[in-house]
C-alpha positions in Angstrom: 85.1 115.1 110.3 86.8 112.7 108.1 90.3 113.1 108.2 92.3 114.2 104.9 94.8 111.8 103.7 97.6 114.1 102.9 99.8 111.2 102.0 97.5 110.1 99.1 97.3 113.8 98.0 101.0 114.0 97.9 101.3 110.8 95.8 98.8 112.0 93.3 100.7 115.4 93.0 103.9 113.4 92.2 105.6 114.7 95.4 108.1 112.4 97.0 107.4 111.2 100.4 110.3 110.0 102.8 109.5 107.4 105.4 110.4 105.1 108.1 109.9 101.3 108.4 108.7 100.3 111.9 108.7 96.8 113.0 108.9 97.2 116.6 105.4 96.5 117.9 105.1 99.0 120.7 103.0 102.0 120.8 105.8 103.7 122.9 108.3 103.5 120.0 105.5 104.2 117.5 104.9 107.6 119.1 108.7 108.1 119.3 109.4 107.5 115.6 106.2 109.5 114.6 107.7 112.7 116.0 111.0 112.5 114.0 109.8 114.3 110.8 109.4 111.6 108.3 106.2 112.0 105.9 104.9 108.4 106.7 105.7 105.6 108.9 105.1 101.8 107.9 103.5 100.0 111.0 104.1 96.3 110.1 102.1 93.2 111.0 103.4 91.0 108.3 106.9 90.1 110.0 106.1 91.2 113.5 104.0 90.0 116.5 101.5 92.8 115.9 97.8 91.9 115.9 94.8 94.2 115.4 94.5 95.2 118.9 98.0 96.3 119.2 97.9 98.0 115.9 95.0 100.0 117.2 97.3 101.2 120.1 100.1 102.1 117.7 97.9 104.1 115.5 96.8 106.0 118.5 100.3 106.5 119.7 101.1 107.9 116.2 98.2 110.3 116.4 99.5 111.5 119.6 103.0 112.5 118.6 104.2 115.9 117.9 104.9 116.8 114.5 108.4 118.0 113.9 108.6 121.9 113.3 107.1 122.9 110.3 106.1 119.5 109.3 102.7 117.7 108.7 101.9 115.0 111.4 103.2 111.8 109.9 101.2 109.6 107.9 100.8 106.0 109.3 100.7 103.4 106.6 99.7 99.7 107.8 100.8 96.5 106.4 98.5 93.7 107.1 100.1 90.1 107.1 98.1 89.4 103.8 95.7 90.5 101.2 92.7 89.3 103.3 89.4 91.0 103.2 88.8 90.1 107.1 92.1 91.7 107.9 91.6 94.7 105.6 88.2 95.3 107.0 89.5 95.1 110.7 92.3 97.6 110.0 90.3 100.0 108.3 87.7 100.0 110.9 90.2 100.8 113.4 91.1 104.2 111.5 94.1 102.9 109.1 93.5 105.1 105.9 96.4 104.0 103.9 97.1 100.2 103.6 100.3 98.1 102.2 99.3 94.8 101.0 102.0 92.1 100.5 102.5 89.8 97.8 100.0 91.1 94.9 100.8 88.9 91.9 98.4 90.0 89.0 95.5 92.2 88.3 92.8 89.6 90.0 94.4 90.0 93.2 94.8 93.8 93.1 91.1 93.9 92.1 90.3 91.8 94.9 92.2 94.2 97.2 90.4 97.2 95.9 86.8 95.6 96.4 87.9 94.7 100.2 88.5 98.5 100.5 85.2 99.5 99.4 81.6 99.5 100.5 79.0 98.1 98.2 78.0 98.1 95.5 81.7 99.0 94.4 83.1 96.4 96.9 82.7 94.1 99.7 83.8 95.8 102.8 81.2 95.2 105.8 79.2 98.2 107.2 80.1 99.0 110.8 78.0 101.8 112.3 80.2 103.0 115.1 83.9 102.4 114.1 86.9 104.3 115.2 87.4 105.2 111.4 83.9 107.2 111.6 84.6 108.6 114.7 82.4 106.2 116.4 79.4 107.2 114.2 79.9 110.8 114.5 80.9 111.1 110.9 77.6 110.5 109.6 78.5 110.7 105.8 81.6 108.2 106.4 80.2 105.4 104.3 79.8 107.7 101.2 83.1 109.6 101.5 85.6 107.0 102.9 87.1 106.0 99.6 88.0 109.3 98.8 90.5 109.5 101.7 91.5 105.7 101.7 95.0 104.7 99.9 95.9 101.4 98.6 99.4 100.3 97.9 100.2 96.8 96.8 103.4 94.8 96.8 104.9 93.4 93.6 107.8 91.1 94.9 108.5 88.5 92.5 109.5 87.9 89.0 106.1 86.7 88.0 104.4 89.9 89.5 107.1 92.1 87.7 105.6 90.8 84.4 102.2 92.1 85.6 102.9 95.7 86.4 100.8 97.2 84.0 98.0 95.1 84.5 98.0 95.7 88.2 98.6 99.5 87.7 95.6 99.7 85.4 93.2 98.6 88.2 91.2 101.6 89.4 91.5 102.1 93.1 95.4 101.1 93.2 97.1 104.3 94.2 100.9 102.8 94.4 102.9 99.9 93.9 105.7 98.9 96.3 108.8 96.8 95.1 110.0 94.4 97.8 113.9 94.3 97.3 114.1 91.2 99.7 111.5 89.0 98.4 112.2 90.1 94.7 115.7 89.1 95.0 115.0 85.7 96.3 112.5 85.2 93.3 115.3 86.1 90.9 117.7 83.6 92.4 119.8 85.8 94.5 118.4 85.2 98.1 120.1 87.3 100.6 121.6 89.7 97.9 119.1 92.4 97.5 121.6 94.7 96.1 122.8 92.2 93.4 123.2 94.3 90.1 120.4 92.2 88.4 118.1 93.0 91.2 118.9 96.6 91.1 118.3 96.7 87.3 114.9 94.9 87.7 114.0 97.6 90.3 115.1 100.4 88.2 112.8 99.1 85.3 109.9 98.5 87.5 110.2 102.1 89.0 110.2 103.5 85.3 107.3 101.4 84.3 105.2 102.1 87.2 105.6 105.8 86.9 104.9 105.5 83.2 101.4 104.1 84.2 100.5 107.1 86.3 101.0 105.3 89.4 103.4 105.9 92.5 106.3 103.6 92.8 107.5 102.7 96.3 110.4 101.0 98.0 112.4 100.3 101.2 116.0 101.2 100.9 118.3 101.8 103.8 121.3 102.2 101.8 121.3 106.1 101.4 123.0 106.4 97.9 120.7 103.7 96.5 117.7 105.4 98.1 118.6 108.6 96.3 118.8 106.7 93.0 115.6 105.5 93.4 114.0 108.9 94.2 115.7 110.2 91.1 114.3 107.4 89.0 110.9 108.5 90.1 110.3 106.6 93.3 107.6 108.6 95.4 107.1 106.8 98.6 110.7 105.5 100.0 111.3 104.3 103.4 115.0 105.0 104.2 115.5 103.8 107.5 114.1 100.8 109.7 113.7 101.1 113.4 115.3 97.7 114.3 118.3 98.4 112.1 118.6 102.2 113.7 118.5 100.6 117.1 120.6 97.3 116.5 123.4 99.5 114.9 123.3 102.2 117.8 123.5 99.9 120.5 126.1 97.6 118.8 128.4 100.6 118.2 128.0 101.7 121.8 128.9 98.5 123.0 131.9 98.1 120.7 133.2 101.4 121.9 133.7 100.4 125.5 133.9 96.5 125.2 137.8 96.4 125.1 138.5 99.6 127.2 136.2 98.7 130.1 138.2 95.3 130.4 141.4 97.3 130.7 140.5 99.7 133.0 139.5 97.2 135.8 142.1 97.6 138.6 144.2 94.5 139.4 143.3 92.9 142.7 145.8 93.5 145.4 147.0 90.6 147.4 146.5 91.2 151.2 149.2 88.8 152.1 
């Protein structure tokens, strides 16, 4: 049986999907965050040590997680390190149904990504007879139906790419366009200042334009007020937390609460003389 891509259906229906960005390359962590109740989780391999075999374990762990009460199972979105047809093929073969491809600059690169996602004659994806994606060959019509359940998201993260939003969105097979705030801020001349007013305005404009093209806009925004602003503007797939930041802030805060008091509580040594 070919698994339904509920995330893709939600985007096409215009429903917002709230996600978590996961950069800790551990199946144990993947299973933990997958049960939190998010609609989707981004499993990253661009800025992490994750490779294809480890990503397979993360996908298996995500699938094993118990969904939150009343929620659908979380949908994993895999980010390959690059818009590369070999990487795309390998991640699709291990069962990823939604990919987020970084640094797509124009319609030609978007079209190449679509072709890498599809079998011939529409594309160049290599045929694999018994992959995990086809339940090891048990889904006999996988090749003819796979495209129906695959979702392709591309990242627009430079000033040059912003100018190409309409051309990228016009490519059949592009389901959503993700705006990368960090890289975009650097491209606009505000490196390290992702919340600069000029960057915010560029993002606002991009969200409106993507929606006007009939495609789903997405973003990573851990500032709650700003994330809600993006949702109100029409962003549909929004990651509102990042696992490393949640962990870092939690352990830093716990340590800070005890650092001074623990030293003060140490009893003064008594002389035996």
